[in-house]
C-alpha positions as CSV (number, residue, x, y, z in Angstrom):
1,X,40.9,18.7,37.8
2,X,42.5,17.0,35.3
3,X,42.7,13.3,34.3
4,X,46.5,12.4,35.1
5,X,45.5,9.6,31.4
6,X,45.0,12.7,29.4
7,X,48.1,14.8,28.3
8,X,47.9,18.2,26.7
9,X,49.1,17.2,23.3
10,X,46.6,14.2,23.3
11,X,43.9,14.3,20.4
12,X,40.5,15.0,21.9
13,X,38.0,12.0,21.1
14,X,35.5,13.5,17.7
15,X,32.0,14.0,18.9
16,X,29.6,12.4,17.7
17,X,27.3,14.2,15.0
18,X,23.7,14.8,15.1
19,X,21.3,16.0,12.1
20,X,19.9,18.5,12.6
21,X,15.5,17.9,13.2
22,X,16.6,14.9,16.0
23,X,17.3,11.2,16.2
24,X,18.9,10.0,13.2
25,X,16.9,7.5,11.2
26,X,13.5,9.5,11.4
27,X,14.5,12.1,8.2
28,X,12.6,9.5,6.3
29,X,9.4,10.4,7.8
30,X,9.2,13.9,6.2
31,X,9.1,12.0,2.6
32,X,6.0,10.3,3.9
33,X,2.0,11.3,1.7
34,X,-0.6,8.8,3.8
35,X,-3.4,11.8,1.9
36,X,-1.7,10.9,-1.6
37,X,-1.4,7.0,0.0
38,X,-5.2,6.8,0.8
39,X,-6.4,8.8,-2.4
40,X,-4.3,5.8,-4.9
41,X,-5.6,3.7,-2.2
42,X,-9.0,4.7,-3.0
43,X,-8.3,5.0,-7.0
44,X,-7.2,1.1,-7.1
45,X,-10.2,-0.1,-5.0
46,X,-12.4,1.7,-7.5
47,X,-11.1,0.4,-10.6
48,X,-11.4,-3.5,-8.8
49,X,-14.0,-3.1,-7.7
50,X,-15.5,-1.7,-11.7
51,X,-13.9,-4.4,-12.6
52,X,-15.4,-7.4,-10.6
53,X,-18.8,-6.0,-10.6
54,X,-19.0,-6.0,-14.5
55,X,-16.9,-9.5,-14.6
56,X,-19.2,-10.8,-12.5
57,X,-22.3,-9.5,-14.4
58,X,-21.1,-10.2,-17.7
59,X,-22.4,-13.0,-20.2
60,X,-18.9,-13.6,-21.4
61,X,-16.1,-13.5,-18.8
62,X,-13.6,-13.7,-22.0
63,X,-15.3,-10.7,-24.3
64,X,-15.8,-8.9,-20.5
65,X,-11.8,-8.5,-20.2
66,X,-11.5,-8.4,-24.1
67,X,-12.5,-4.6,-23.2
68,X,-9.9,-2.0,-23.8
69,X,-11.7,0.2,-21.1
70,X,-11.1,-3.1,-18.4
71,X,-8.2,-3.8,-19.8
72,X,-5.9,-0.1,-18.9
73,X,-8.8,-0.3,-15.3
74,X,-6.4,-3.4,-14.4
75,X,-3.6,-1.7,-15.1
76,X,-4.7,1.2,-12.9
77,X,-5.5,-0.6,-10.3
78,X,-2.4,-2.4,-9.9
79,X,-0.6,1.5,-10.6
80,X,-2.1,3.0,-8.1
81,X,-1.5,0.7,-5.2
82,X,2.1,-0.4,-6.0
83,X,1.7,3.9,-6.1
84,X,0.0,4.4,-2.6
85,X,2.6,1.9,-0.6
86,X,5.2,3.7,-1.8
87,X,3.7,6.8,-1.1
88,X,2.7,5.3,2.6
89,X,6.2,4.4,2.6
90,X,7.8,7.3,1.6
91,X,9.8,5.5,-1.4
92,X,10.1,7.2,-4.8
93,X,7.4,7.4,-6.8
94,X,6.9,5.1,-9.3
95,X,8.6,6.0,-12.7
96,X,6.6,8.4,-15.4
97,X,6.2,6.3,-18.2
98,X,4.0,3.8,-16.2
99,X,1.9,6.0,-14.4
100,X,0.9,8.0,-17.0
101,X,0.7,4.7,-19.2
102,X,-2.2,3.7,-16.5
103,X,-3.5,7.4,-16.6
104,X,-4.0,8.1,-20.4
105,X,-5.3,4.6,-20.8
106,X,-8.5,5.1,-18.8
107,X,-9.1,8.7,-19.9
108,X,-8.6,6.9,-24.0
109,X,-11.6,4.4,-22.7
110,X,-13.4,6.8,-20.6
111,X,-13.1,9.1,-24.4
112,X,-14.4,6.5,-26.5
113,X,-17.3,5.5,-23.8
114,X,-18.4,9.1,-23.6
115,X,-17.9,9.6,-27.2
116,X,-18.5,7.3,-28.8
117,X,-20.6,4.6,-27.3
118,X,-23.8,6.7,-25.0
119,X,-23.4,9.2,-27.8
120,X,-26.3,8.3,-30.2
121,X,-24.8,10.6,-32.9
122,X,-21.9,8.3,-33.3
123,X,-23.8,5.5,-34.9
124,X,-21.9,3.3,-32.3
125,X,-24.4,3.3,-29.4
126,X,-24.9,0.0,-27.4
127,X,-28.1,-1.4,-29.4
128,X,-28.6,-4.6,-30.8
129,X,-27.7,-7.8,-30.3
130,X,-25.9,-6.1,-27.2
131,X,-28.3,-7.2,-24.1
132,X,-29.9,-3.8,-21.8
133,X,-27.9,-3.1,-19.2
134,X,-28.9,-3.8,-15.4
135,X,-27.8,-1.9,-12.2
136,X,-24.3,-3.8,-11.7
137,X,-23.5,-2.8,-15.3
138,X,-24.3,0.9,-15.2
139,X,-22.2,1.0,-11.5
140,X,-19.7,-1.0,-13.2
141,X,-19.9,1.5,-16.2
142,X,-19.5,5.1,-14.0
143,X,-16.5,3.5,-11.5
144,X,-14.2,1.7,-15.4
145,X,-15.4,5.0,-17.7
146,X,-15.9,7.7,-15.2
147,X,-14.7,7.7,-11.6
148,X,-11.2,6.1,-12.0
149,X,-10.0,8.6,-15.2
150,X,-10.9,11.5,-13.2
151,X,-9.4,10.1,-10.3
152,X,-6.1,9.5,-12.4
153,X,-6.1,12.5,-14.3
154,X,-7.0,14.5,-11.2
155,X,-3.9,12.5,-9.9
156,X,-1.8,13.4,-12.8
157,X,-2.6,17.6,-11.8
158,X,-2.5,17.5,-8.1
159,X,-0.4,14.8,-6.5
160,X,2.7,14.2,-9.3
161,X,5.5,16.6,-9.6
162,X,5.5,18.0,-13.3
163,X,8.0,17.9,-16.3
164,X,8.4,14.0,-15.8
165,X,7.2,12.9,-19.3
166,X,9.3,13.0,-21.8
167,X,8.6,12.6,-26.0
168,X,9.8,9.3,-25.9
169,X,7.0,8.4,-23.7
170,X,4.8,9.8,-26.4
171,X,6.2,6.9,-28.7
172,X,6.0,3.9,-26.3
173,X,2.4,4.4,-24.6
174,X,0.2,3.4,-28.2
175,X,2.3,0.3,-27.7
176,X,-0.8,-1.6,-26.1
177,X,-3.7,0.4,-27.9
178,X,-1.7,-0.6,-30.5
179,X,-1.9,-4.3,-30.1
180,X,-5.1,-4.5,-28.0
181,X,-6.3,-3.2,-31.5
182,X,-4.1,-6.6,-33.3
183,X,-6.1,-8.7,-30.4
184,X,-9.4,-7.4,-32.1
185,X,-8.2,-8.3,-35.5
186,X,-7.1,-11.1,-34.1
187,X,-9.8,-12.3,-32.7
188,X,-12.0,-11.6,-36.0
189,X,-9.9,-14.0,-37.5
190,X,-9.9,-17.1,-35.4
191,X,-14.0,-16.8,-34.6
192,X,-16.6,-18.3,-36.5
193,X,-18.9,-15.0,-39.2
194,X,-21.5,-14.4,-37.1
195,X,-20.5,-15.2,-33.2
196,X,-21.4,-12.7,-30.8
197,X,-18.5,-12.3,-29.4
198,X,-16.5,-12.3,-32.6
199,X,-15.6,-8.0,-31.8
200,X,-15.0,-6.9,-28.1
201,X,-16.5,-3.8,-29.2
202,X,-19.9,-2.3,-30.8
203,X,-17.7,0.5,-33.3
204,X,-16.0,-2.9,-35.1
205,X,-17.6,-3.5,-38.0
206,X,-19.8,-7.3,-36.8
207,X,-20.9,-8.2,-40.9
208,X,-17.1,-11.2,-41.9
209,X,-15.9,-9.6,-44.3
210,X,-15.7,-5.8,-42.8
211,X,-12.5,-5.4,-43.7
212,X,-12.1,-2.0,-45.5
213,X,-15.0,-0.9,-42.9
214,X,-12.5,-1.6,-40.4
215,X,-9.4,-0.9,-41.4
216,X,-10.8,2.3,-41.7
217,X,-12.5,2.2,-38.2
218,X,-9.6,1.5,-36.9
219,X,-6.8,4.5,-38.4
220,X,-9.6,6.7,-37.1
221,X,-9.0,5.6,-33.7
222,X,-4.8,5.3,-33.7
223,X,-4.9,9.0,-34.6
224,X,-6.9,10.4,-31.4
225,X,-4.2,8.0,-29.1
226,X,-1.2,9.7,-30.8
227,X,-2.3,13.3,-30.4
228,X,-3.5,12.6,-27.1
229,X,-0.1,11.3,-26.2
230,X,2.1,14.2,-27.7
231,X,-0.6,16.6,-25.7
232,X,-0.4,14.9,-22.6
233,X,3.1,14.5,-22.7
234,X,3.4,18.9,-23.8
235,X,0.7,19.5,-21.0
236,X,2.7,17.8,-18.5
237,X,5.6,20.7,-19.0
238,X,3.7,23.2,-18.9
239,X,1.2,23.1,-15.9
240,X,2.6,24.4,-12.4
241,X,4.0,22.7,-9.7
242,X,1.2,21.4,-7.2
243,X,1.3,23.0,-3.9
244,X,4.1,20.8,-1.3
245,X,2.0,18.3,1.0
246,X,2.3,17.8,4.2
247,X,5.6,16.5,5.5
248,X,4.5,14.0,8.1
249,X,6.5,15.8,10.9
250,X,5.6,17.9,13.6
251,X,7.4,20.6,15.6
252,X,8.4,19.2,19.7
253,X,10.1,20.9,22.3
254,X,13.5,21.2,22.4
255,X,14.9,18.0,25.1
256,X,15.9,19.8,28.3
């Protein structure tokens, strides 16, 4: 029986569209990446624990936070924590220039530590007047120079899409290492000659008038920084796409 109020020529009300896959508003869950969020949260925890242990055991907090590797791990902790929140909430990834900078800086700190400071053949090992390392020193050094750089590289290779780095990033990334080098030179000029805290790194000359050697060592450090940034940007375009992570969806039986 037809409705007397509807004539054959009256328009039929438009049916409301329902998106394929379920209730509207739940489609954003497919972008959530809980495993990625957990990995980045653990990376931030490792970086924060390494900095906290090192600061607690260091005789001078200002000298400790003057280390390039410590500053790089502070940046990595903030970036990883922010990236973990974005992965958990299903938001867009962080900008590539920011995540790439954090990864390159901690990697550079690890290369300096394992290639210069712990290698007897380099001539820059941690000797006098540096105190022998204690257990908190050793744990902090392993976290800051081994665990977090490895985690940052694994995050880049396994959890991020390729071809996000640009040539402009390779030009931008060395800015912070160069600024840190300027800080070391400024510290050298301000503090009194012979002061133990005058140089934040043992591979910088301790002699108060060794500016020529300082310039030479600084140039030898800047060149690898540029090469590392260019190589990283190039490898990002050559590496394969990582396997897709789980979407978070679970198939359900149709509603009856």
